[in-house]
PDB file of N, CA, C and O in Angstrom:
ATOM      1  N   MET A   1      43.734 -31.725-111.833  1.00  0.00           N
ATOM      2  CA  MET A   1      42.639 -31.916-112.615  1.00  0.00           C
ATOM      3  C   MET A   1      43.054 -31.600-114.011  1.00  0.00           C
ATOM      4  O   MET A   1      43.654 -30.552-114.251  1.00  0.00           O
ATOM      5  N   ASN A   2      42.767 -32.444-114.919  1.00  0.00           N
ATOM      6  CA  ASN A   2      43.056 -32.256-116.320  1.00  0.00           C
ATOM      7  C   ASN A   2      41.864 -31.648-117.054  1.00  0.00           C
ATOM      8  O   ASN A   2      40.698 -31.765-116.677  1.00  0.00           O
ATOM      9  N   ALA A   3      42.215 -31.072-117.997  1.00  0.00           N
ATOM     10  CA  ALA A   3      41.118 -30.411-119.158  1.00  0.00           C
ATOM     11  C   ALA A   3      41.658 -30.584-120.587  1.00  0.00           C
ATOM     12  O   ALA A   3      42.824 -30.853-120.874  1.00  0.00           O
ATOM     13  N   ILE A   4      40.651 -30.394-121.429  1.00  0.00           N
ATOM     14  CA  ILE A   4      40.861 -30.450-122.905  1.00  0.00           C
ATOM     15  C   ILE A   4      40.831 -29.164-123.343  1.00  0.00           C
ATOM     16  O   ILE A   4      39.883 -28.477-122.961  1.00  0.00           O
ATOM     17  N   ILE A   5      41.666 -28.669-124.071  1.00  0.00           N
ATOM     18  CA  ILE A   5      41.430 -27.099-124.726  1.00  0.00           C
ATOM     19  C   ILE A   5      41.717 -27.449-126.233  1.00  0.00           C
ATOM     20  O   ILE A   5      42.765 -27.952-126.639  1.00  0.00           O
ATOM     21  N   THR A   6      40.481 -27.063-127.101  1.00  0.00           N
ATOM     22  CA  THR A   6      40.443 -27.134-128.546  1.00  0.00           C
ATOM     23  C   THR A   6      40.665 -25.617-129.005  1.00  0.00           C
ATOM     24  O   THR A   6      40.212 -24.680-128.347  1.00  0.00           O
ATOM     25  N   VAL A   7      41.319 -25.463-130.063  1.00  0.00           N
ATOM     26  CA  VAL A   7      41.583 -24.277-130.766  1.00  0.00           C
ATOM     27  C   VAL A   7      41.353 -24.485-132.336  1.00  0.00           C
ATOM     28  O   VAL A   7      42.040 -25.306-132.943  1.00  0.00           O
ATOM     29  N   VAL A   8      40.530 -23.848-132.875  1.00  0.00           N
ATOM     30  CA  VAL A   8      40.024 -23.971-134.344  1.00  0.00           C
ATOM     31  C   VAL A   8      40.009 -22.644-134.975  1.00  0.00           C
ATOM     32  O   VAL A   8      39.421 -21.738-134.384  1.00  0.00           O
ATOM     33  N   GLY A   9      40.577 -22.418-136.094  1.00  0.00           N
ATOM     34  CA  GLY A   9      40.317 -21.179-136.681  1.00  0.00           C
ATOM     35  C   GLY A   9      41.385 -20.991-137.934  1.00  0.00           C
ATOM     36  O   GLY A   9      42.239 -21.867-138.068  1.00  0.00           O
ATOM     37  N   ASN A  10      41.364 -19.936-138.804  1.00  0.00           N
ATOM     38  CA  ASN A  10      42.155 -19.785-139.746  1.00  0.00           C
ATOM     39  C   ASN A  10      43.500 -19.420-139.346  1.00  0.00           C
ATOM     40  O   ASN A  10      43.698 -18.459-138.604  1.00  0.00           O
ATOM     41  N   ASP A  11      44.643 -20.308-139.909  1.00  0.00           N
ATOM     42  CA  ASP A  11      46.027 -20.264-139.474  1.00  0.00           C
ATOM     43  C   ASP A  11      46.709 -18.908-139.506  1.00  0.00           C
ATOM     44  O   ASP A  11      46.486 -18.176-140.470  1.00  0.00           O
ATOM     45  N   LYS A  12      47.546 -18.498-138.504  1.00  0.00           N
ATOM     46  CA  LYS A  12      48.206 -17.183-138.634  1.00  0.00           C
ATOM     47  C   LYS A  12      49.242 -17.561-137.553  1.00  0.00           C
ATOM     48  O   LYS A  12      49.167 -18.495-136.755  1.00  0.00           O
ATOM     49  N   VAL A  13      50.284 -16.591-137.699  1.00  0.00           N
ATOM     50  CA  VAL A  13      51.332 -16.563-136.780  1.00  0.00           C
ATOM     51  C   VAL A  13      51.029 -16.280-135.332  1.00  0.00           C
ATOM     52  O   VAL A  13      50.242 -15.383-135.029  1.00  0.00           O
ATOM     53  N   GLY A  14      51.637 -17.026-134.430  1.00  0.00           N
ATOM     54  CA  GLY A  14      51.214 -16.488-133.190  1.00  0.00           C
ATOM     55  C   GLY A  14      50.254 -17.136-132.086  1.00  0.00           C
ATOM     56  O   GLY A  14      50.220 -16.845-130.891  1.00  0.00           O
ATOM     57  N   ILE A  15      49.456 -18.114-132.787  1.00  0.00           N
ATOM     58  CA  ILE A  15      48.374 -18.737-132.228  1.00  0.00           C
ATOM     59  C   ILE A  15      48.926 -19.591-130.890  1.00  0.00           C
ATOM     60  O   ILE A  15      48.466 -19.413-129.762  1.00  0.00           O
ATOM     61  N   ILE A  16      49.950 -20.512-131.199  1.00  0.00           N
ATOM     62  CA  ILE A  16      50.429 -21.363-130.271  1.00  0.00           C
ATOM     63  C   ILE A  16      50.968 -20.600-129.045  1.00  0.00           C
ATOM     64  O   ILE A  16      50.678 -20.737-127.857  1.00  0.00           O
ATOM     65  N   ALA A  17      51.833 -19.756-129.653  1.00  0.00           N
ATOM     66  CA  ALA A  17      52.615 -18.796-128.560  1.00  0.00           C
ATOM     67  C   ALA A  17      51.725 -18.015-127.581  1.00  0.00           C
ATOM     68  O   ALA A  17      52.089 -17.878-126.413  1.00  0.00           O
ATOM     69  N   LYS A  18      50.640 -17.531-128.000  1.00  0.00           N
ATOM     70  CA  LYS A  18      49.866 -16.691-127.193  1.00  0.00           C
ATOM     71  C   LYS A  18      48.890 -17.672-126.286  1.00  0.00           C
ATOM     72  O   LYS A  18      48.576 -17.325-125.147  1.00  0.00           O
ATOM     73  N   VAL A  19      48.458 -18.841-126.823  1.00  0.00           N
ATOM     74  CA  VAL A  19      47.753 -19.571-126.036  1.00  0.00           C
ATOM     75  C   VAL A  19      48.847 -20.100-124.909  1.00  0.00           C
ATOM     76  O   VAL A  19      48.560 -20.071-123.712  1.00  0.00           O
ATOM     77  N   SER A  20      49.919 -20.505-125.310  1.00  0.00           N
ATOM     78  CA  SER A  20      50.830 -21.044-124.254  1.00  0.00           C
ATOM     79  C   SER A  20      51.179 -20.015-123.398  1.00  0.00           C
ATOM     80  O   SER A  20      51.440 -20.355-122.244  1.00  0.00           O
ATOM     81  N   ALA A  21      51.248 -18.847-123.676  1.00  0.00           N
ATOM     82  CA  ALA A  21      51.819 -17.565-122.700  1.00  0.00           C
ATOM     83  C   ALA A  21      50.480 -17.630-121.735  1.00  0.00           C
ATOM     84  O   ALA A  21      50.647 -17.758-120.522  1.00  0.00           O
ATOM     85  N   PHE A  22      49.419 -17.558-122.177  1.00  0.00           N
ATOM     86  CA  PHE A  22      48.051 -17.442-121.555  1.00  0.00           C
ATOM     87  C   PHE A  22      47.989 -18.464-120.383  1.00  0.00           C
ATOM     88  O   PHE A  22      47.508 -18.157-119.293  1.00  0.00           O
ATOM     89  N   LEU A  23      48.520 -19.744-120.669  1.00  0.00           N
ATOM     90  CA  LEU A  23      48.179 -20.633-119.674  1.00  0.00           C
ATOM     91  C   LEU A  23      49.429 -20.715-118.750  1.00  0.00           C
ATOM     92  O   LEU A  23      49.238 -20.928-117.553  1.00  0.00           O
ATOM     93  N   ALA A  24      50.713 -20.558-119.229  1.00  0.00           N
ATOM     94  CA  ALA A  24      51.747 -20.270-118.485  1.00  0.00           C
ATOM     95  C   ALA A  24      51.422 -19.280-117.248  1.00  0.00           C
ATOM     96  O   ALA A  24      51.634 -19.556-116.067  1.00  0.00           O
ATOM     97  N   GLU A  25      50.889 -18.122-117.720  1.00  0.00           N
ATOM     98  CA  GLU A  25      50.539 -16.930-116.563  1.00  0.00           C
ATOM     99  C   GLU A  25      49.667 -17.301-115.544  1.00  0.00           C
ATOM    100  O   GLU A  25      49.632 -16.700-114.470  1.00  0.00           O
ATOM    101  N   ARG A  26      48.869 -18.378-115.847  1.00  0.00           N
ATOM    102  CA  ARG A  26      48.086 -18.891-114.928  1.00  0.00           C
ATOM    103  C   ARG A  26      48.232 -20.268-114.286  1.00  0.00           C
ATOM    104  O   ARG A  26      47.343 -20.994-113.843  1.00  0.00           O
ATOM    105  N   GLY A  27      49.627 -20.477-114.336  1.00  0.00           N
ATOM    106  CA  GLY A  27      50.052 -21.754-113.762  1.00  0.00           C
ATOM    107  C   GLY A  27      49.359 -22.969-114.298  1.00  0.00           C
ATOM    108  O   GLY A  27      49.253 -23.888-113.486  1.00  0.00           O
ATOM    109  N   ILE A  28      48.894 -23.156-115.425  1.00  0.00           N
ATOM    110  CA  ILE A  28      48.445 -24.179-116.163  1.00  0.00           C
ATOM    111  C   ILE A  28      49.703 -24.892-116.934  1.00  0.00           C
ATOM    112  O   ILE A  28      50.501 -24.263-117.628  1.00  0.00           O
ATOM    113  N   ASN A  29      49.752 -26.268-116.709  1.00  0.00           N
ATOM    114  CA  ASN A  29      50.722 -26.922-117.416  1.00  0.00           C
ATOM    115  C   ASN A  29      50.329 -27.744-118.642  1.00  0.00           C
ATOM    116  O   ASN A  29      49.372 -28.514-118.554  1.00  0.00           O
ATOM    117  N   ILE A  30      51.017 -27.621-119.787  1.00  0.00           N
ATOM    118  CA  ILE A  30      50.573 -28.396-120.893  1.00  0.00           C
ATOM    119  C   ILE A  30      50.925 -29.684-120.825  1.00  0.00           C
ATOM    120  O   ILE A  30      52.143 -29.852-120.876  1.00  0.00           O
ATOM    121  N   GLU A  31      50.077 -30.944-120.697  1.00  0.00           N
ATOM    122  CA  GLU A  31      50.708 -32.154-120.442  1.00  0.00           C
ATOM    123  C   GLU A  31      50.865 -32.981-121.851  1.00  0.00           C
ATOM    124  O   GLU A  31      51.566 -33.985-121.973  1.00  0.00           O
ATOM    125  N   ASP A  32      50.096 -32.385-122.876  1.00  0.00           N
ATOM    126  CA  ASP A  32      50.105 -33.196-124.100  1.00  0.00           C
ATOM    127  C   ASP A  32      49.566 -32.077-125.199  1.00  0.00           C
ATOM    128  O   ASP A  32      48.685 -31.285-124.864  1.00  0.00           O
ATOM    129  N   ILE A  33      50.077 -32.057-126.377  1.00  0.00           N
ATOM    130  CA  ILE A  33      49.601 -31.261-127.309  1.00  0.00           C
ATOM    131  C   ILE A  33      49.668 -31.665-128.669  1.00  0.00           C
ATOM    132  O   ILE A  33      50.729 -32.211-128.969  1.00  0.00           O
ATOM    133  N   SER A  34      48.707 -31.530-129.704  1.00  0.00           N
ATOM    134  CA  SER A  34      48.899 -32.023-131.024  1.00  0.00           C
ATOM    135  C   SER A  34      48.113 -30.834-131.884  1.00  0.00           C
ATOM    136  O   SER A  34      47.028 -30.424-131.470  1.00  0.00           O
ATOM    137  N   GLN A  35      48.612 -30.385-132.902  1.00  0.00           N
ATOM    138  CA  GLN A  35      48.069 -29.431-133.772  1.00  0.00           C
ATOM    139  C   GLN A  35      48.503 -29.828-135.161  1.00  0.00           C
ATOM    140  O   GLN A  35      49.513 -30.489-135.403  1.00  0.00           O
ATOM    141  N   THR A  36      47.637 -29.359-136.061  1.00  0.00           N
ATOM    142  CA  THR A  36      47.852 -29.649-137.666  1.00  0.00           C
ATOM    143  C   THR A  36      47.191 -28.470-138.303  1.00  0.00           C
ATOM    144  O   THR A  36      46.547 -27.636-137.667  1.00  0.00           O
ATOM    145  N   ILE A  37      47.379 -28.447-139.544  1.00  0.00           N
ATOM    146  CA  ILE A  37      46.572 -27.509-140.376  1.00  0.00           C
ATOM    147  C   ILE A  37      45.661 -28.313-141.491  1.00  0.00           C
ATOM    148  O   ILE A  37      46.195 -29.027-142.340  1.00  0.00           O
ATOM    149  N   LEU A  38      44.509 -28.163-141.422  1.00  0.00           N
ATOM    150  CA  LEU A  38      43.637 -28.815-142.274  1.00  0.00           C
ATOM    151  C   LEU A  38      42.928 -27.749-143.315  1.00  0.00           C
ATOM    152  O   LEU A  38      42.108 -26.928-142.905  1.00  0.00           O
ATOM    153  N   SER A  39      43.289 -27.831-144.593  1.00  0.00           N
ATOM    154  CA  SER A  39      42.773 -27.114-145.631  1.00  0.00           C
ATOM    155  C   SER A  39      42.848 -25.451-145.182  1.00  0.00           C
ATOM    156  O   SER A  39      41.990 -24.642-145.533  1.00  0.00           O
ATOM    157  N   GLY A  40      43.858 -25.159-144.470  1.00  0.00           N
ATOM    158  CA  GLY A  40      44.097 -23.705-144.202  1.00  0.00           C
ATOM    159  C   GLY A  40      43.554 -23.521-142.834  1.00  0.00           C
ATOM    160  O   GLY A  40      43.787 -22.432-142.309  1.00  0.00           O
ATOM    161  N   ASN A  41      42.949 -24.297-142.245  1.00  0.00           N
ATOM    162  CA  ASN A  41      42.418 -24.288-140.727  1.00  0.00           C
ATOM    163  C   ASN A  41      43.497 -24.693-139.836  1.00  0.00           C
ATOM    164  O   ASN A  41      44.204 -25.685-140.019  1.00  0.00           O
ATOM    165  N   PHE A  42      43.588 -23.877-138.862  1.00  0.00           N
ATOM    166  CA  PHE A  42      44.545 -24.328-137.787  1.00  0.00           C
ATOM    167  C   PHE A  42      43.546 -25.183-136.607  1.00  0.00           C
ATOM    168  O   PHE A  42      42.497 -24.767-136.115  1.00  0.00           O
ATOM    169  N   VAL A  43      44.152 -26.342-136.372  1.00  0.00           N
ATOM    170  CA  VAL A  43      43.514 -27.262-135.269  1.00  0.00           C
ATOM    171  C   VAL A  43      44.361 -27.515-134.360  1.00  0.00           C
ATOM    172  O   VAL A  43      45.463 -27.942-134.704  1.00  0.00           O
ATOM    173  N   MET A  44      44.087 -27.333-133.097  1.00  0.00           N
ATOM    174  CA  MET A  44      44.987 -27.624-132.035  1.00  0.00           C
ATOM    175  C   MET A  44      44.198 -28.321-130.768  1.00  0.00           C
ATOM    176  O   MET A  44      43.224 -27.743-130.287  1.00  0.00           O
ATOM    177  N   MET A  45      44.617 -29.487-130.284  1.00  0.00           N
ATOM    178  CA  MET A  45      44.052 -30.080-128.845  1.00  0.00           C
ATOM    179  C   MET A  45      45.091 -30.089-127.940  1.00  0.00           C
ATOM    180  O   MET A  45      46.173 -30.593-128.243  1.00  0.00           O
ATOM    181  N   MET A  46      44.852 -29.504-126.680  1.00  0.00           N
ATOM    182  CA  MET A  46      45.968 -29.820-125.679  1.00  0.00           C
ATOM    183  C   MET A  46      45.148 -30.419-124.455  1.00  0.00           C
ATOM    184  O   MET A  46      43.972 -30.178-124.180  1.00  0.00           O
ATOM    185  N   MET A  47      46.038 -31.260-123.776  1.00  0.00           N
ATOM    186  CA  MET A  47      45.466 -31.829-122.512  1.00  0.00           C
ATOM    187  C   MET A  47      46.223 -30.858-121.472  1.00  0.00           C
ATOM    188  O   MET A  47      47.432 -30.665-121.597  1.00  0.00           O
ATOM    189  N   VAL A  48      45.599 -30.353-120.610  1.00  0.00           N
ATOM    190  CA  VAL A  48      46.372 -29.558-119.663  1.00  0.00           C
ATOM    191  C   VAL A  48      45.876 -29.766-118.131  1.00  0.00           C
ATOM    192  O   VAL A  48      44.742 -30.114-117.804  1.00  0.00           O
ATOM    193  N   ASN A  49      46.712 -29.545-117.458  1.00  0.00           N
ATOM    194  CA  ASN A  49      46.600 -29.686-116.016  1.00  0.00           C
ATOM    195  C   ASN A  49      46.383 -28.264-115.022  1.00  0.00           C
ATOM    196  O   ASN A  49      47.275 -27.420-114.940  1.00  0.00           O
ATOM    197  N   LEU A  50      45.370 -28.168-114.458  1.00  0.00           N
ATOM    198  CA  LEU A  50      44.760 -27.139-113.779  1.00  0.00           C
ATOM    199  C   LEU A  50      45.114 -27.101-112.466  1.00  0.00           C
ATOM    200  O   LEU A  50      44.867 -26.095-111.801  1.00  0.00           O
ATOM    201  N   SER A  51      45.765 -28.237-111.900  1.00  0.00           N
ATOM    202  CA  SER A  51      45.860 -28.407-110.321  1.00  0.00           C
ATOM    203  C   SER A  51      46.646 -27.154-109.654  1.00  0.00           C
ATOM    204  O   SER A  51      46.361 -26.779-108.516  1.00  0.00           O
ATOM    205  N   SER A  52      47.596 -26.567-110.388  1.00  0.00           N
ATOM    206  CA  SER A  52      48.403 -25.443-109.948  1.00  0.00           C
ATOM    207  C   SER A  52      47.773 -24.046-110.482  1.00  0.00           C
ATOM    208  O   SER A  52      48.344 -22.980-110.254  1.00  0.00           O
ATOM    209  N   SER A  53      46.598 -24.118-111.184  1.00  0.00           N
ATOM    210  CA  SER A  53      46.079 -22.904-111.737  1.00  0.00           C
ATOM    211  C   SER A  53      45.692 -21.671-110.665  1.00  0.00           C
ATOM    212  O   SER A  53      45.163 -21.916-109.581  1.00  0.00           O
ATOM    213  N   SER A  54      45.920 -20.740-110.972  1.00  0.00           N
ATOM    214  CA  SER A  54      45.709 -19.400-110.041  1.00  0.00           C
ATOM    215  C   SER A  54      44.075 -18.940-110.185  1.00  0.00           C
ATOM    216  O   SER A  54      43.572 -18.001-109.569  1.00  0.00           O
ATOM    217  N   LYS A  55      43.378 -19.816-111.136  1.00  0.00           N
ATOM    218  CA  LYS A  55      42.063 -19.411-111.321  1.00  0.00           C
ATOM    219  C   LYS A  55      41.096 -20.705-111.514  1.00  0.00           C
ATOM    220  O   LYS A  55      41.513 -21.834-111.771  1.00  0.00           O
ATOM    221  N   ALA A  56      39.948 -20.400-111.373  1.00  0.00           N
ATOM    222  CA  ALA A  56      38.884 -21.639-111.425  1.00  0.00           C
ATOM    223  C   ALA A  56      38.607 -21.953-112.791  1.00  0.00           C
ATOM    224  O   ALA A  56      38.817 -21.106-113.660  1.00  0.00           O
ATOM    225  N   LEU A  57      38.150 -23.105-113.074  1.00  0.00           N
ATOM    226  CA  LEU A  57      37.986 -23.719-114.366  1.00  0.00           C
ATOM    227  C   LEU A  57      36.927 -22.828-115.105  1.00  0.00           C
ATOM    228  O   LEU A  57      37.101 -22.586-116.299  1.00  0.00           O
ATOM    229  N   GLU A  58      35.981 -22.399-114.528  1.00  0.00           N
ATOM    230  CA  GLU A  58      34.990 -21.596-115.179  1.00  0.00           C
ATOM    231  C   GLU A  58      35.638 -20.161-115.739  1.00  0.00           C
ATOM    232  O   GLU A  58      35.333 -19.674-116.828  1.00  0.00           O
ATOM    233  N   GLU A  59      36.499 -19.626-114.882  1.00  0.00           N
ATOM    234  CA  GLU A  59      37.040 -18.336-115.060  1.00  0.00           C
ATOM    235  C   GLU A  59      38.051 -18.563-116.275  1.00  0.00           C
ATOM    236  O   GLU A  59      38.023 -17.749-117.199  1.00  0.00           O
ATOM    237  N   VAL A  60      38.896 -19.582-116.309  1.00  0.00           N
ATOM    238  CA  VAL A  60      39.765 -19.896-117.268  1.00  0.00           C
ATOM    239  C   VAL A  60      39.014 -20.114-118.802  1.00  0.00           C
ATOM    240  O   VAL A  60      39.499 -19.684-119.848  1.00  0.00           O
ATOM    241  N   LYS A  61      37.901 -20.771-118.718  1.00  0.00           N
ATOM    242  CA  LYS A  61      37.187 -21.202-119.891  1.00  0.00           C
ATOM    243  C   LYS A  61      36.592 -19.886-120.509  1.00  0.00           C
ATOM    244  O   LYS A  61      36.459 -19.789-121.729  1.00  0.00           O
ATOM    245  N   LYS A  62      36.238 -18.880-119.654  1.00  0.00           N
ATOM    246  CA  LYS A  62      35.752 -17.504-120.222  1.00  0.00           C
ATOM    247  C   LYS A  62      36.804 -16.760-120.646  1.00  0.00           C
ATOM    248  O   LYS A  62      36.634 -16.050-121.637  1.00  0.00           O
ATOM    249  N   GLU A  63      38.006 -16.778-120.021  1.00  0.00           N
ATOM    250  CA  GLU A  63      39.160 -15.839-120.544  1.00  0.00           C
ATOM    251  C   GLU A  63      39.770 -16.567-121.704  1.00  0.00           C
ATOM    252  O   GLU A  63      40.392 -15.943-122.563  1.00  0.00           O
ATOM    253  N   LEU A  64      39.626 -17.767-121.753  1.00  0.00           N
ATOM    254  CA  LEU A  64      40.057 -18.498-123.057  1.00  0.00           C
ATOM    255  C   LEU A  64      39.269 -18.048-124.356  1.00  0.00           C
ATOM    256  O   LEU A  64      39.826 -17.742-125.410  1.00  0.00           O
ATOM    257  N   ALA A  65      37.934 -18.049-124.148  1.00  0.00           N
ATOM    258  CA  ALA A  65      36.886 -17.674-125.029  1.00  0.00           C
ATOM    259  C   ALA A  65      37.202 -16.351-125.493  1.00  0.00           C
ATOM    260  O   ALA A  65      37.178 -16.155-126.708  1.00  0.00           O
ATOM    261  N   ASP A  66      37.529 -15.300-124.617  1.00  0.00           N
ATOM    262  CA  ASP A  66      37.756 -13.893-124.748  1.00  0.00           C
ATOM    263  C   ASP A  66      39.209 -13.999-125.758  1.00  0.00           C
ATOM    264  O   ASP A  66      39.255 -13.429-126.848  1.00  0.00           O
ATOM    265  N   LEU A  67      40.141 -14.657-125.315  1.00  0.00           N
ATOM    266  CA  LEU A  67      41.584 -14.740-126.056  1.00  0.00           C
ATOM    267  C   LEU A  67      41.028 -15.238-127.537  1.00  0.00           C
ATOM    268  O   LEU A  67      41.300 -14.537-128.512  1.00  0.00           O
ATOM    269  N   GLY A  68      40.348 -16.293-127.684  1.00  0.00           N
ATOM    270  CA  GLY A  68      40.040 -16.718-128.980  1.00  0.00           C
ATOM    271  C   GLY A  68      39.406 -15.579-129.936  1.00  0.00           C
ATOM    272  O   GLY A  68      39.709 -15.441-131.121  1.00  0.00           O
ATOM    273  N   ASP A  69      38.372 -14.696-129.146  1.00  0.00           N
ATOM    274  CA  ASP A  69      37.813 -13.565-129.800  1.00  0.00           C
ATOM    275  C   ASP A  69      39.046 -12.687-130.329  1.00  0.00           C
ATOM    276  O   ASP A  69      39.050 -12.303-131.499  1.00  0.00           O
ATOM    277  N   THR A  70      40.090 -12.376-129.453  1.00  0.00           N
ATOM    278  CA  THR A  70      40.980 -11.447-130.087  1.00  0.00           C
ATOM    279  C   THR A  70      41.849 -12.224-131.192  1.00  0.00           C
ATOM    280  O   THR A  70      42.369 -11.480-132.023  1.00  0.00           O
ATOM    281  N   LEU A  71      42.039 -13.302-131.305  1.00  0.00           N
ATOM    282  CA  LEU A  71      42.694 -14.126-132.014  1.00  0.00           C
ATOM    283  C   LEU A  71      41.910 -14.559-133.239  1.00  0.00           C
ATOM    284  O   LEU A  71      42.447 -15.285-134.075  1.00  0.00           O
ATOM    285  N   ASN A  72      40.611 -14.122-133.380  1.00  0.00           N
ATOM    286  CA  ASN A  72      39.660 -14.658-134.337  1.00  0.00           C
ATOM    287  C   ASN A  72      39.759 -16.117-134.662  1.00  0.00           C
ATOM    288  O   ASN A  72      39.795 -16.494-135.833  1.00  0.00           O
ATOM    289  N   VAL A  73      39.809 -17.077-133.487  1.00  0.00           N
ATOM    290  CA  VAL A  73      39.528 -18.444-133.458  1.00  0.00           C
ATOM    291  C   VAL A  73      38.628 -18.826-132.525  1.00  0.00           C
ATOM    292  O   VAL A  73      38.078 -18.002-131.795  1.00  0.00           O
ATOM    293  N   SER A  74      38.412 -20.024-132.470  1.00  0.00           N
ATOM    294  CA  SER A  74      37.431 -20.469-131.379  1.00  0.00           C
ATOM    295  C   SER A  74      38.194 -21.459-130.592  1.00  0.00           C
ATOM    296  O   SER A  74      38.738 -22.456-131.068  1.00  0.00           O
ATOM    297  N   ILE A  75      38.190 -21.036-129.102  1.00  0.00           N
ATOM    298  CA  ILE A  75      38.912 -21.819-128.201  1.00  0.00           C
ATOM    299  C   ILE A  75      37.897 -22.144-127.079  1.00  0.00           C
ATOM    300  O   ILE A  75      37.170 -21.355-126.476  1.00  0.00           O
ATOM    301  N   SER A  76      38.010 -23.460-126.938  1.00  0.00           N
ATOM    302  CA  SER A  76      36.987 -24.221-125.801  1.00  0.00           C
ATOM    303  C   SER A  76      37.700 -24.973-124.663  1.00  0.00           C
ATOM    304  O   SER A  76      38.822 -25.402-124.934  1.00  0.00           O
ATOM    305  N   LEU A  77      37.297 -25.157-123.643  1.00  0.00           N
ATOM    306  CA  LEU A  77      38.066 -25.915-122.595  1.00  0.00           C
ATOM    307  C   LEU A  77      36.849 -26.744-121.838  1.00  0.00           C
ATOM    308  O   LEU A  77      35.766 -26.270-121.493  1.00  0.00           O
ATOM    309  N   MET A  78      37.272 -27.994-121.683  1.00  0.00           N
ATOM    310  CA  MET A  78      36.128 -28.797-121.056  1.00  0.00           C
ATOM    311  C   MET A  78      36.936 -29.888-120.119  1.00  0.00           C
ATOM    312  O   MET A  78      37.998 -30.404-120.469  1.00  0.00           O
ATOM    313  N   HIS A  79      36.319 -30.132-118.975  1.00  0.00           N
ATOM    314  CA  HIS A  79      36.876 -30.995-117.935  1.00  0.00           C
ATOM    315  C   HIS A  79      37.365 -32.446-118.786  1.00  0.00           C
ATOM    316  O   HIS A  79      36.659 -32.893-119.690  1.00  0.00           O
ATOM    317  N   GLU A  80      38.310 -32.928-118.484  1.00  0.00           N
ATOM    318  CA  GLU A  80      38.736 -34.417-119.203  1.00  0.00           C
ATOM    319  C   GLU A  80      37.639 -35.369-119.144  1.00  0.00           C
ATOM    320  O   GLU A  80      37.289 -36.045-120.112  1.00  0.00           O
ATOM    321  N   LYS A  81      37.083 -35.412-117.949  1.00  0.00           N
ATOM    322  CA  LYS A  81      35.983 -36.470-117.783  1.00  0.00           C
ATOM    323  C   LYS A  81      34.709 -36.078-118.732  1.00  0.00           C
ATOM    324  O   LYS A  81      34.067 -36.964-119.297  1.00  0.00           O
ATOM    325  N   VAL A  82      34.443 -34.942-118.845  1.00  0.00           N
ATOM    326  CA  VAL A  82      33.332 -34.405-119.763  1.00  0.00           C
ATOM    327  C   VAL A  82      33.602 -34.918-121.283  1.00  0.00           C
ATOM    328  O   VAL A  82      32.798 -35.575-121.943  1.00  0.00           O
ATOM    329  N   PHE A  83      35.022 -34.447-121.757  1.00  0.00           N
ATOM    330  CA  PHE A  83      35.424 -34.820-122.905  1.00  0.00           C
ATOM    331  C   PHE A  83      35.371 -36.311-123.109  1.00  0.00           C
ATOM    332  O   PHE A  83      34.882 -36.680-124.178  1.00  0.00           O
ATOM    333  N   SER A  84      35.773 -37.194-122.300  1.00  0.00           N
ATOM    334  CA  SER A  84      35.920 -38.577-122.345  1.00  0.00           C
ATOM    335  C   SER A  84      34.560 -39.091-122.586  1.00  0.00           C
ATOM    336  O   SER A  84      34.356 -39.820-123.557  1.00  0.00           O
ATOM    337  N   ALA A  85      33.709 -38.798-121.855  1.00  0.00           N
ATOM    338  CA  ALA A  85      32.215 -39.091-121.811  1.00  0.00           C
ATOM    339  C   ALA A  85      31.623 -38.867-123.137  1.00  0.00           C
ATOM    340  O   ALA A  85      30.906 -39.743-123.622  1.00  0.00           O
ATOM    341  N   MET A  86      31.857 -37.773-123.769  1.00  0.00           N
ATOM    342  CA  MET A  86      31.308 -37.282-125.019  1.00  0.00           C
ATOM    343  C   MET A  86      31.795 -37.942-126.232  1.00  0.00           C
ATOM    344  O   MET A  86      31.151 -37.989-127.280  1.00  0.00           O
ATOM    345  N   HIS A  87      33.160 -38.541-126.019  1.00  0.00           N
ATOM    346  CA  HIS A  87      33.939 -39.251-127.213  1.00  0.00           C
ATOM    347  C   HIS A  87      34.129 -40.563-126.877  1.00  0.00           C
ATOM    348  O   HIS A  87      35.133 -41.081-127.365  1.00  0.00           O
ATOM    349  N   ARG A  88      33.319 -41.357-126.056  1.00  0.00           N
ATOM    350  CA  ARG A  88      33.137 -42.634-125.993  1.00  0.00           C
ATOM    351  C   ARG A  88      32.414 -43.486-126.979  1.00  0.00           C
ATOM    352  O   ARG A  88      31.284 -43.163-127.345  1.00  0.00           O
ATOM    353  N   VAL A  89      32.981 -44.510-127.409  1.00  0.00           N
ATOM    354  CA  VAL A  89      32.383 -45.207-128.445  1.00  0.00           C
ATOM    355  C   VAL A  89      31.217 -46.294-127.914  1.00  0.00           C
ATOM    356  O   VAL A  89      30.601 -46.984-128.727  1.00  0.00           O
TER     357      VAL A  89
END
């Protein structure tokens, strides 16, 4: 099962490392990643595969939000199908 993770907030050292380590610890593979800095704001999108995850989607979603709080960034996760439906033209 694929999902989309978005991370948005003030740029600082370690955001990618901490989010990647979080995912690796839970058996979540990063399939694709894009990140940029827009006017000092860090913006990252990841497509991840949760097929081998040790945790359920809703639990990962909550834990990512908590990680975002500790990093002072916003982290959200949504199922790929929901993301695609929301962004269909």
